[in-house]
C-alpha positions in Angstrom: -1.1 -3.4 7.3 -3.7 -4.7 9.7 -5.8 -2.3 11.8 -7.5 -4.0 14.8 -11.0 -2.8 15.2 -13.5 -3.3 18.1 -15.4 -6.1 16.3 -13.0 -9.0 16.3 -15.2 -10.9 13.8 -14.8 -8.2 11.2 -11.3 -7.2 10.0 -10.5 -5.4 6.8 -6.9 -5.5 5.5 -5.5 -2.6 3.6 -2.5 -3.0 1.3 -1.4 0.6 0.8 1.3 1.0 -1.9 3.5 3.8 -3.1 4.7 3.2 -6.6 8.3 3.7 -7.6 9.5 4.9 -10.9 10.1 2.1 -13.4 10.7 1.7 -17.0 7.8 0.3 -19.0 7.5 0.4 -22.8 10.3 2.9 -22.9 8.7 5.3 -20.4 10.2 6.0 -16.9 7.2 6.8 -14.7 5.1 5.6 -11.8 3.0 2.9 -13.5 0.3 2.6 -10.8 -2.3 0.8 -12.9 0.0 -2.1 -14.0 1.3 -2.3 -10.4 -2.2 -2.8 -9.1 -3.0 -5.3 -11.9 -0.1 -7.4 -10.6 -1.1 -7.0 -7.0 -4.6 -8.2 -7.4 -3.2 -11.4 -8.9 -1.2 -12.3 -5.8 -2.2 -15.5 -4.1 -2.6 -16.0 -0.4 -3.6 -12.5 0.6 -5.9 -12.1 3.5 -9.6 -11.3 2.9 -11.3 -9.0 2.7 -8.6 -6.7 1.4 -8.6 -3.2 0.0 -5.8 -2.0 -2.3 -4.9 1.7 -1.9 -2.5 3.8 -3.9 -0.6 6.3 -1.8 0.5 8.2 -4.9 -1.2 11.5 -5.8 -4.1 12.3 -5.0 -3.9 10.0 -2.0 -0.3 10.9 -0.9 -1.6 12.8 2.1 -2.6 9.5 3.6 1.0 8.2 3.9 1.9 9.8 7.2 -1.5 8.8 8.6 -1.0 5.2 7.7 2.6 5.3 8.9 1.3 6.5 12.2 -1.1 3.7 12.8 -0.1 1.6 15.7 0.8 -2.0 14.7 0.8 -1.2 11.0 3.3 -3.3 9.2 5.4 -1.2 6.8 7.6 -2.8 4.2 9.7 -0.4 2.2 12.4 -0.3 -0.4 15.6 1.6 0.3 14.5 4.7 -1.4 10.9 4.9 -0.2 11.6 7.3 2.7 8.9 5.9 4.9 9.3 6.7 8.5 7.2 6.1 11.6 6.0 9.2 13.6 
């Protein structure tokens, strides 16, 4: 997502993620740490960037981020993310 701020020379990108349940080492869970370990390795992301988990305890931020004008939301079929 990109939030435009008043100072056009300073932009911070936020990649906010909700982890889905996956199997890892025989455990079905939200494996947030390995997810973020993979995300920080991605090439070509804008800078500066902040990675934010929207899983507990930050899950209260999901509707706030979904309500940001011009936020770009990408979701899987079962994510249940909607704009307000």
